PDB file of the backbone (N, CA, C, O) and the ligand in Angstrom, with CONECT records:
HET     ZN  A 101       1
ATOM      1  N   MET A   1     101.481  49.914   3.591  1.00  0.00           N
ATOM      2  CA  MET A   1     102.336  50.055   4.776  1.00  0.00           C
ATOM      3  C   MET A   1     102.274  51.459   5.353  1.00  0.00           C
ATOM      4  O   MET A   1     102.626  51.689   6.510  1.00  0.00           O
ATOM      5  N   ALA A   2     101.822  52.389   4.529  1.00  0.00           N
ATOM      6  CA  ALA A   2     101.801  53.773   5.003  1.00  0.00           C
ATOM      7  C   ALA A   2     100.521  54.046   5.781  1.00  0.00           C
ATOM      8  O   ALA A   2      99.568  54.630   5.265  1.00  0.00           O
ATOM      9  N   ASP A   3     100.525  53.622   6.989  1.00  0.00           N
ATOM     10  CA  ASP A   3      99.354  53.828   7.825  1.00  0.00           C
ATOM     11  C   ASP A   3      99.514  55.120   8.616  1.00  0.00           C
ATOM     12  O   ASP A   3     100.139  55.140   9.675  1.00  0.00           O
ATOM     13  N   ALA A   4      98.962  56.156   8.106  1.00  0.00           N
ATOM     14  CA  ALA A   4      99.163  57.468   8.728  1.00  0.00           C
ATOM     15  C   ALA A   4      97.929  57.891   9.516  1.00  0.00           C
ATOM     16  O   ALA A   4      97.478  59.032   9.420  1.00  0.00           O
ATOM     17  N   LYS A   5      97.401  56.974  10.284  1.00  0.00           N
ATOM     18  CA  LYS A   5      96.229  57.310  11.077  1.00  0.00           C
ATOM     19  C   LYS A   5      96.600  57.796  12.477  1.00  0.00           C
ATOM     20  O   LYS A   5      95.735  58.049  13.315  1.00  0.00           O
ATOM     21  N   GLY A   6      97.864  57.915  12.700  1.00  0.00           N
ATOM     22  CA  GLY A   6      98.304  58.438  13.998  1.00  0.00           C
ATOM     23  C   GLY A   6      98.144  57.454  15.122  1.00  0.00           C
ATOM     24  O   GLY A   6      97.804  57.831  16.244  1.00  0.00           O
ATOM     25  N   LYS A   7      98.383  56.219  14.838  1.00  0.00           N
ATOM     26  CA  LYS A   7      98.281  55.234  15.897  1.00  0.00           C
ATOM     27  C   LYS A   7      99.494  55.303  16.807  1.00  0.00           C
ATOM     28  O   LYS A   7     100.641  55.313  16.361  1.00  0.00           O
ATOM     29  N   LYS A   8      99.207  55.351  18.061  1.00  0.00           N
ATOM     30  CA  LYS A   8     100.313  55.357  19.019  1.00  0.00           C
ATOM     31  C   LYS A   8     100.585  53.931  19.481  1.00  0.00           C
ATOM     32  O   LYS A   8      99.666  53.159  19.756  1.00  0.00           O
ATOM     33  N   GLN A   9     101.803  53.620  19.553  1.00  0.00           N
ATOM     34  CA  GLN A   9     102.141  52.281  20.003  1.00  0.00           C
ATOM     35  C   GLN A   9     101.943  52.181  21.505  1.00  0.00           C
ATOM     36  O   GLN A   9     102.367  53.044  22.274  1.00  0.00           O
ATOM     37  N   LYS A  10     101.292  51.109  21.892  1.00  0.00           N
ATOM     38  CA  LYS A  10     101.038  50.927  23.307  1.00  0.00           C
ATOM     39  C   LYS A  10     102.228  50.238  23.963  1.00  0.00           C
ATOM     40  O   LYS A  10     102.733  49.217  23.497  1.00  0.00           O
ATOM     41  N   LYS A  11     102.636  50.829  25.029  1.00  0.00           N
ATOM     42  CA  LYS A  11     103.731  50.221  25.770  1.00  0.00           C
ATOM     43  C   LYS A  11     103.180  49.558  27.024  1.00  0.00           C
ATOM     44  O   LYS A  11     102.217  50.026  27.632  1.00  0.00           O
ATOM     45  N   ASN A  12     103.796  48.501  27.375  1.00  0.00           N
ATOM     46  CA  ASN A  12     103.375  47.818  28.587  1.00  0.00           C
ATOM     47  C   ASN A  12     103.981  48.490  29.807  1.00  0.00           C
ATOM     48  O   ASN A  12     105.184  48.420  30.060  1.00  0.00           O
ATOM     49  N   LYS A  13     103.117  49.128  30.534  1.00  0.00           N
ATOM     50  CA  LYS A  13     103.566  49.800  31.748  1.00  0.00           C
ATOM     51  C   LYS A  13     102.972  49.097  32.961  1.00  0.00           C
ATOM     52  O   LYS A  13     102.035  48.310  32.822  1.00  0.00           O
ATOM     53  N   PRO A  14     103.488  49.362  34.108  1.00  0.00           N
ATOM     54  CA  PRO A  14     102.899  48.789  35.320  1.00  0.00           C
ATOM     55  C   PRO A  14     101.432  49.161  35.478  1.00  0.00           C
ATOM     56  O   PRO A  14     100.949  50.115  34.868  1.00  0.00           O
ATOM     57  N   THR A  15     100.750  48.412  36.287  1.00  0.00           N
ATOM     58  CA  THR A  15      99.312  48.615  36.437  1.00  0.00           C
ATOM     59  C   THR A  15      99.006  49.883  37.244  1.00  0.00           C
ATOM     60  O   THR A  15      99.886  50.695  37.532  1.00  0.00           O
ATOM     61  N   SER A  16      97.759  50.015  37.587  1.00  0.00           N
ATOM     62  CA  SER A  16      97.248  51.157  38.327  1.00  0.00           C
ATOM     63  C   SER A  16      97.478  52.470  37.602  1.00  0.00           C
ATOM     64  O   SER A  16      98.041  53.424  38.140  1.00  0.00           O
ATOM     65  N   LYS A  17      97.021  52.479  36.370  1.00  0.00           N
ATOM     66  CA  LYS A  17      96.939  53.743  35.652  1.00  0.00           C
ATOM     67  C   LYS A  17      95.473  54.114  35.622  1.00  0.00           C
ATOM     68  O   LYS A  17      94.681  53.497  34.910  1.00  0.00           O
ATOM     69  N   LYS A  18      95.127  55.084  36.366  1.00  0.00           N
ATOM     70  CA  LYS A  18      93.703  55.372  36.504  1.00  0.00           C
ATOM     71  C   LYS A  18      93.089  55.900  35.224  1.00  0.00           C
ATOM     72  O   LYS A  18      91.896  55.715  34.981  1.00  0.00           O
ATOM     73  N   TYR A  19      93.874  56.539  34.424  1.00  0.00           N
ATOM     74  CA  TYR A  19      93.287  57.100  33.222  1.00  0.00           C
ATOM     75  C   TYR A  19      92.934  56.018  32.211  1.00  0.00           C
ATOM     76  O   TYR A  19      92.175  56.269  31.275  1.00  0.00           O
ATOM     77  N   THR A  20      93.469  54.836  32.388  1.00  0.00           N
ATOM     78  CA  THR A  20      93.109  53.762  31.467  1.00  0.00           C
ATOM     79  C   THR A  20      91.755  53.169  31.805  1.00  0.00           C
ATOM     80  O   THR A  20      91.240  52.312  31.088  1.00  0.00           O
ATOM     81  N   LYS A  21      91.188  53.634  32.901  1.00  0.00           N
ATOM     82  CA  LYS A  21      89.887  53.112  33.289  1.00  0.00           C
ATOM     83  C   LYS A  21      88.775  53.738  32.475  1.00  0.00           C
ATOM     84  O   LYS A  21      87.618  53.330  32.565  1.00  0.00           O
ATOM     85  N   TYR A  22      89.124  54.703  31.701  1.00  0.00           N
ATOM     86  CA  TYR A  22      88.131  55.331  30.856  1.00  0.00           C
ATOM     87  C   TYR A  22      88.436  54.975  29.405  1.00  0.00           C
ATOM     88  O   TYR A  22      89.408  55.446  28.815  1.00  0.00           O
ATOM     89  N   LYS A  23      87.595  54.152  28.868  1.00  0.00           N
ATOM     90  CA  LYS A  23      87.799  53.759  27.489  1.00  0.00           C
ATOM     91  C   LYS A  23      86.993  54.678  26.598  1.00  0.00           C
ATOM     92  O   LYS A  23      85.779  54.808  26.754  1.00  0.00           O
ATOM     93  N   ILE A  24      87.647  55.287  25.705  1.00  0.00           N
ATOM     94  CA  ILE A  24      86.944  56.148  24.765  1.00  0.00           C
ATOM     95  C   ILE A  24      86.868  55.450  23.424  1.00  0.00           C
ATOM     96  O   ILE A  24      87.867  55.276  22.726  1.00  0.00           O
ATOM     97  N   ASP A  25      85.675  55.065  23.093  1.00  0.00           N
ATOM     98  CA  ASP A  25      85.480  54.347  21.853  1.00  0.00           C
ATOM     99  C   ASP A  25      84.599  55.197  20.953  1.00  0.00           C
ATOM    100  O   ASP A  25      83.381  55.251  21.126  1.00  0.00           O
ATOM    101  N   GLY A  26      85.215  55.845  20.013  1.00  0.00           N
ATOM    102  CA  GLY A  26      84.465  56.778  19.175  1.00  0.00           C
ATOM    103  C   GLY A  26      84.043  57.954  20.030  1.00  0.00           C
ATOM    104  O   GLY A  26      84.885  58.683  20.552  1.00  0.00           O
ATOM    105  N   ASP A  27      82.741  58.140  20.175  1.00  0.00           N
ATOM    106  CA  ASP A  27      82.293  59.193  21.078  1.00  0.00           C
ATOM    107  C   ASP A  27      81.546  58.593  22.274  1.00  0.00           C
ATOM    108  O   ASP A  27      80.698  59.238  22.891  1.00  0.00           O
ATOM    109  N   THR A  28      81.885  57.355  22.575  1.00  0.00           N
ATOM    110  CA  THR A  28      81.291  56.711  23.739  1.00  0.00           C
ATOM    111  C   THR A  28      82.367  56.477  24.787  1.00  0.00           C
ATOM    112  O   THR A  28      83.430  55.928  24.499  1.00  0.00           O
ATOM    113  N   ILE A  29      82.076  56.895  25.980  1.00  0.00           N
ATOM    114  CA  ILE A  29      83.047  56.705  27.046  1.00  0.00           C
ATOM    115  C   ILE A  29      82.557  55.602  27.975  1.00  0.00           C
ATOM    116  O   ILE A  29      81.464  55.677  28.537  1.00  0.00           O
ATOM    117  N   THR A  30      83.369  54.607  28.118  1.00  0.00           N
ATOM    118  CA  THR A  30      83.013  53.498  28.988  1.00  0.00           C
ATOM    119  C   THR A  30      83.844  53.552  30.255  1.00  0.00           C
ATOM    120  O   THR A  30      85.073  53.595  30.209  1.00  0.00           O
ATOM    121  N   ARG A  31      83.174  53.549  31.354  1.00  0.00           N
ATOM    122  CA  ARG A  31      83.904  53.575  32.622  1.00  0.00           C
ATOM    123  C   ARG A  31      83.958  52.174  33.210  1.00  0.00           C
ATOM    124  O   ARG A  31      83.000  51.402  33.159  1.00  0.00           O
ATOM    125  N   GLU A  32      85.086  51.894  33.752  1.00  0.00           N
ATOM    126  CA  GLU A  32      85.218  50.598  34.408  1.00  0.00           C
ATOM    127  C   GLU A  32      84.400  50.612  35.685  1.00  0.00           C
ATOM    128  O   GLU A  32      84.098  51.667  36.242  1.00  0.00           O
ATOM    129  N   LYS A  33      84.053  49.435  36.129  1.00  0.00           N
ATOM    130  CA  LYS A  33      83.249  49.344  37.322  1.00  0.00           C
ATOM    131  C   LYS A  33      84.118  49.520  38.563  1.00  0.00           C
ATOM    132  O   LYS A  33      85.234  49.006  38.641  1.00  0.00           O
ATOM    133  N   SER A  34      83.591  50.243  39.509  1.00  0.00           N
ATOM    134  CA  SER A  34      84.335  50.437  40.746  1.00  0.00           C
ATOM    135  C   SER A  34      83.888  49.433  41.789  1.00  0.00           C
ATOM    136  O   SER A  34      82.839  48.802  41.659  1.00  0.00           O
ATOM    137  N   CYS A  35      84.687  49.295  42.807  1.00  0.00           N
ATOM    138  CA  CYS A  35      84.444  48.282  43.823  1.00  0.00           C
ATOM    139  C   CYS A  35      83.273  48.674  44.717  1.00  0.00           C
ATOM    140  O   CYS A  35      83.243  49.784  45.248  1.00  0.00           O
ATOM    141  N   PRO A  36      82.312  47.773  44.887  1.00  0.00           N
ATOM    142  CA  PRO A  36      81.166  48.052  45.746  1.00  0.00           C
ATOM    143  C   PRO A  36      81.548  48.109  47.227  1.00  0.00           C
ATOM    144  O   PRO A  36      80.817  48.675  48.040  1.00  0.00           O
ATOM    145  N   ARG A  37      82.670  47.535  47.564  1.00  0.00           N
ATOM    146  CA  ARG A  37      83.100  47.553  48.956  1.00  0.00           C
ATOM    147  C   ARG A  37      83.949  48.783  49.252  1.00  0.00           C
ATOM    148  O   ARG A  37      83.748  49.474  50.251  1.00  0.00           O
ATOM    149  N   CYS A  38      84.891  49.033  48.372  1.00  0.00           N
ATOM    150  CA  CYS A  38      85.809  50.147  48.609  1.00  0.00           C
ATOM    151  C   CYS A  38      85.196  51.466  48.153  1.00  0.00           C
ATOM    152  O   CYS A  38      85.642  52.540  48.555  1.00  0.00           O
ATOM    153  N   GLY A  39      84.188  51.376  47.326  1.00  0.00           N
ATOM    154  CA  GLY A  39      83.522  52.572  46.867  1.00  0.00           C
ATOM    155  C   GLY A  39      84.133  53.108  45.589  1.00  0.00           C
ATOM    156  O   GLY A  39      85.092  52.545  45.061  1.00  0.00           O
ATOM    157  N   PRO A  40      83.574  54.191  45.102  1.00  0.00           N
ATOM    158  CA  PRO A  40      84.062  54.786  43.866  1.00  0.00           C
ATOM    159  C   PRO A  40      85.492  55.273  44.013  1.00  0.00           C
ATOM    160  O   PRO A  40      85.887  55.764  45.071  1.00  0.00           O
ATOM    161  N   GLY A  41      86.239  55.138  42.976  1.00  0.00           N
ATOM    162  CA  GLY A  41      87.654  55.522  43.033  1.00  0.00           C
ATOM    163  C   GLY A  41      88.538  54.299  43.037  1.00  0.00           C
ATOM    164  O   GLY A  41      89.675  54.327  42.566  1.00  0.00           O
ATOM    165  N   VAL A  42      87.993  53.224  43.579  1.00  0.00           N
ATOM    166  CA  VAL A  42      88.729  51.963  43.525  1.00  0.00           C
ATOM    167  C   VAL A  42      88.108  51.109  42.434  1.00  0.00           C
ATOM    168  O   VAL A  42      86.993  50.605  42.564  1.00  0.00           O
ATOM    169  N   PHE A  43      88.847  50.966  41.385  1.00  0.00           N
ATOM    170  CA  PHE A  43      88.301  50.252  40.250  1.00  0.00           C
ATOM    171  C   PHE A  43      88.644  48.781  40.312  1.00  0.00           C
ATOM    172  O   PHE A  43      89.643  48.371  40.904  1.00  0.00           O
ATOM    173  N   LEU A  44      87.795  48.011  39.692  1.00  0.00           N
ATOM    174  CA  LEU A  44      88.012  46.574  39.651  1.00  0.00           C
ATOM    175  C   LEU A  44      88.865  46.221  38.445  1.00  0.00           C
ATOM    176  O   LEU A  44      88.673  46.732  37.341  1.00  0.00           O
ATOM    177  N   MET A  45      89.792  45.349  38.689  1.00  0.00           N
ATOM    178  CA  MET A  45      90.612  44.849  37.614  1.00  0.00           C
ATOM    179  C   MET A  45      89.771  43.901  36.772  1.00  0.00           C
ATOM    180  O   MET A  45      89.008  43.090  37.297  1.00  0.00           O
ATOM    181  N   LYS A  46      89.920  44.012  35.494  1.00  0.00           N
ATOM    182  CA  LYS A  46      89.113  43.168  34.643  1.00  0.00           C
ATOM    183  C   LYS A  46      89.961  42.036  34.086  1.00  0.00           C
ATOM    184  O   LYS A  46      90.954  42.264  33.397  1.00  0.00           O
ATOM    185  N   THR A  47      89.565  40.850  34.387  1.00  0.00           N
ATOM    186  CA  THR A  47      90.233  39.705  33.801  1.00  0.00           C
ATOM    187  C   THR A  47      89.287  39.060  32.801  1.00  0.00           C
ATOM    188  O   THR A  47      88.275  39.647  32.418  1.00  0.00           O
ATOM    189  N   LYS A  48      89.617  37.887  32.395  1.00  0.00           N
ATOM    190  CA  LYS A  48      88.883  37.256  31.305  1.00  0.00           C
ATOM    191  C   LYS A  48      87.383  37.180  31.575  1.00  0.00           C
ATOM    192  O   LYS A  48      86.571  37.573  30.737  1.00  0.00           O
ATOM    193  N   ASN A  49      87.033  36.682  32.725  1.00  0.00           N
ATOM    194  CA  ASN A  49      85.599  36.516  32.987  1.00  0.00           C
ATOM    195  C   ASN A  49      85.216  36.970  34.384  1.00  0.00           C
ATOM    196  O   ASN A  49      84.192  36.554  34.927  1.00  0.00           O
ATOM    197  N   ARG A  50      86.050  37.827  34.960  1.00  0.00           N
ATOM    198  CA  ARG A  50      85.683  38.319  36.286  1.00  0.00           C
ATOM    199  C   ARG A  50      86.336  39.661  36.582  1.00  0.00           C
ATOM    200  O   ARG A  50      87.336  40.050  35.978  1.00  0.00           O
ATOM    201  N   LEU A  51      85.732  40.341  37.530  1.00  0.00           N
ATOM    202  CA  LEU A  51      86.277  41.600  37.986  1.00  0.00           C
ATOM    203  C   LEU A  51      86.891  41.372  39.351  1.00  0.00           C
ATOM    204  O   LEU A  51      86.360  40.615  40.165  1.00  0.00           O
ATOM    205  N   TYR A  52      87.992  42.017  39.593  1.00  0.00           N
ATOM    206  CA  TYR A  52      88.698  41.755  40.829  1.00  0.00           C
ATOM    207  C   TYR A  52      89.213  43.048  41.433  1.00  0.00           C
ATOM    208  O   TYR A  52      89.795  43.888  40.747  1.00  0.00           O
ATOM    209  N   CYS A  53      88.987  43.189  42.726  1.00  0.00           N
ATOM    210  CA  CYS A  53      89.505  44.361  43.430  1.00  0.00           C
ATOM    211  C   CYS A  53      90.799  43.976  44.138  1.00  0.00           C
ATOM    212  O   CYS A  53      90.818  43.074  44.976  1.00  0.00           O
ATOM    213  N   GLY A  54      91.854  44.656  43.797  1.00  0.00           N
ATOM    214  CA  GLY A  54      93.146  44.330  44.394  1.00  0.00           C
ATOM    215  C   GLY A  54      93.259  44.827  45.823  1.00  0.00           C
ATOM    216  O   GLY A  54      94.211  44.501  46.532  1.00  0.00           O
ATOM    217  N   LYS A  55      92.287  45.613  46.236  1.00  0.00           N
ATOM    218  CA  LYS A  55      92.363  46.208  47.568  1.00  0.00           C
ATOM    219  C   LYS A  55      91.703  45.311  48.620  1.00  0.00           C
ATOM    220  O   LYS A  55      92.291  45.005  49.658  1.00  0.00           O
ATOM    221  N   CYS A  56      90.480  44.903  48.327  1.00  0.00           N
ATOM    222  CA  CYS A  56      89.754  44.086  49.301  1.00  0.00           C
ATOM    223  C   CYS A  56      89.508  42.675  48.788  1.00  0.00           C
ATOM    224  O   CYS A  56      88.834  41.872  49.433  1.00  0.00           O
ATOM    225  N   HIS A  57      90.063  42.391  47.621  1.00  0.00           N
ATOM    226  CA  HIS A  57      89.976  41.049  47.027  1.00  0.00           C
ATOM    227  C   HIS A  57      88.543  40.671  46.678  1.00  0.00           C
ATOM    228  O   HIS A  57      88.187  39.494  46.625  1.00  0.00           O
ATOM    229  N   TYR A  58      87.755  41.662  46.448  1.00  0.00           N
ATOM    230  CA  TYR A  58      86.386  41.408  46.002  1.00  0.00           C
ATOM    231  C   TYR A  58      86.423  40.881  44.571  1.00  0.00           C
ATOM    232  O   TYR A  58      87.134  41.414  43.719  1.00  0.00           O
ATOM    233  N   THR A  59      85.663  39.852  44.325  1.00  0.00           N
ATOM    234  CA  THR A  59      85.628  39.271  42.986  1.00  0.00           C
ATOM    235  C   THR A  59      84.198  39.220  42.483  1.00  0.00           C
ATOM    236  O   THR A  59      83.288  38.791  43.192  1.00  0.00           O
ATOM    237  N   GLU A  60      84.021  39.647  41.297  1.00  0.00           N
ATOM    238  CA  GLU A  60      82.691  39.599  40.703  1.00  0.00           C
ATOM    239  C   GLU A  60      82.792  38.947  39.331  1.00  0.00           C
ATOM    240  O   GLU A  60      83.620  39.320  38.500  1.00  0.00           O
ATOM    241  N   PHE A  61      81.958  37.999  39.129  1.00  0.00           N
ATOM    242  CA  PHE A  61      81.996  37.293  37.854  1.00  0.00           C
ATOM    243  C   PHE A  61      81.198  38.046  36.805  1.00  0.00           C
ATOM    244  O   PHE A  61      80.137  38.610  37.071  1.00  0.00           O
ATOM    245  N   ILE A  62      81.735  38.032  35.640  1.00  0.00           N
ATOM    246  CA  ILE A  62      81.066  38.722  34.545  1.00  0.00           C
ATOM    247  C   ILE A  62      80.144  37.751  33.823  1.00  0.00           C
ATOM    248  O   ILE A  62      80.544  36.670  33.391  1.00  0.00           O
ATOM    249  N   LYS A  63      78.928  38.172  33.714  1.00  0.00           N
ATOM    250  CA  LYS A  63      77.986  37.334  32.978  1.00  0.00           C
ATOM    251  C   LYS A  63      78.158  37.576  31.488  1.00  0.00           C
ATOM    252  O   LYS A  63      78.006  38.695  30.997  1.00  0.00           O
ATOM    253  N   SER A  64      78.465  36.542  30.811  1.00  0.00           N
ATOM    254  CA  SER A  64      78.743  36.684  29.384  1.00  0.00           C
ATOM    255  C   SER A  64      77.474  36.641  28.556  1.00  0.00           C
ATOM    256  O   SER A  64      77.483  36.891  27.351  1.00  0.00           O
ATOM    257  N   GLU A  65      76.393  36.322  29.226  1.00  0.00           N
ATOM    258  CA  GLU A  65      75.139  36.226  28.471  1.00  0.00           C
ATOM    259  C   GLU A  65      74.554  37.613  28.238  1.00  0.00           C
ATOM    260  O   GLU A  65      74.436  38.419  29.161  1.00  0.00           O
ATOM    261  N   GLU A  66      74.202  37.864  27.024  1.00  0.00           N
ATOM    262  CA  GLU A  66      73.617  39.146  26.695  1.00  0.00           C
ATOM    263  C   GLU A  66      72.202  38.963  26.190  1.00  0.00           C
ATOM    264  O   GLU A  66      71.850  37.962  25.565  1.00  0.00           O
ATOM    265  N   LYS A  67      71.423  39.959  26.485  1.00  0.00           N
ATOM    266  CA  LYS A  67      70.043  39.866  26.068  1.00  0.00           C
ATOM    267  C   LYS A  67      69.907  40.155  24.582  1.00  0.00           C
ATOM    268  O   LYS A  67      68.799  40.123  24.047  1.00  0.00           O
TER     269      LYS A  67
HETATM  270 ZN    ZN A 101      87.541  46.651  46.990  1.00  0.00          ZN2+
END
């Protein structure tokens, strides 16, 4: 029970937190995809199998097939 790895509890906050668009996994930084219509700075919301822009309603489907 003594998990002293310094895990911070995640709280559910409202959306549009830009800093959450950068996922840091180990020493790899993954950036979310930005909207091709609105340009960089407007990130696409990621849902189960698609990306969605809340600004221009652009939707892009995520291909689950990997090489
Ligand atoms: Zn857009």
